[in-house]
C-alpha positions, 0 to 999 in steps of 0.5 A: 293475240295472234296474226292470221289471215281471213278470206274476203271476196276478190276485187273486180277484174278489169284493172291495169297491172304490171304482172299477174302478181304485182298490182298497181292500185290507182285508188285506195279502193283498188288496194282490195286487189291484194285479196285476189288469189294470184296477187302477191303485192299491191302498191298505191302511190298517194299524193305527197305529204308536205305536212309531214316534213316538219314531223320527219325532221323531228323523227330524224333528230330523235335518238329513239329506235322507234315504236312498237304497240298494239292498236285496238279497233272499235266496232266501227273500225276506228283505231284507238290511237289515244292509248298509244305511248306516243312520246315525242317525236311520235306525238306530233299531230301530223304523225298521229293523223298519218298513223290513224289514216293507215291504221283505219285503212288497213283495219277496214281492208282486213276486218281485224280486231287489232293491229300490230304497229311498228315504226322503225328508225333504221340506219341500215338494211333490216332484212337485206336478203330476198325473203318471204314473210310467214305472215298474212298481209302486211302493210309497209309505208316508208316515210323517209329514205329508200322504200322496200324492194321486191322481186317479181320474176316467174322464173324464180321458185319461191320455195328455192328462193335463197339459192336461185335469187340471192343476187337477183336485182330488184324489179320494183321499189316503193317510193316514200309514202307509197302504201305497200301490201305484201302477201305472206305465205301464211295467207290462206291458200298461199303456202307456195307463194308470198311476196319476195322482198327485201330491205334497201340499203341505207347510204352511209351518212344519210338520214335514217330510214323511217318505216311503218309496218302493220300486221292484222291481229285477231283475238284467240 
């Protein structure tokens, strides 16, 4: 399997945005705005998930590094989560429900046949420098710890990113449980664009950062 973008119809206009490239989705349906050509980042802030607290405590206590798997979707877009190697603590019922929700939401958005799933348990910044992913559209959701940071500055040319923005401060940051969609440079028509983002620093002595990442996969 390989990750690749697909072309879908653009979302309707008439919404509020912070800039042309960063969109705040007030509802889950508004996440389709990531499909608009100029949009590079779309973020939705759902209500908190208090039922995740017990599950997160177990994830913090876990010595494991995380989880990587491929999840297939049925013809109706339902993720086959029962086949995942969900050993403790990922087998917690609340974790399973949250994963199923994110997988189905993302699969419905992109219409893919499978999804590459990563759950990262991070004690330090994974990608601390500003960068653009060579991907289609990636979903990130931070369950615990500081969220992904992004940089939205029209003065910065993404093609000269490392030289012009190495020390630039973040202009936005996801909160816990935010659903963050990042468009990469491999998305069709987006070779000169892409969401500029980085991993946040994890404070020494704090709980590990727990991050869910989803990437669309299509059969060859």
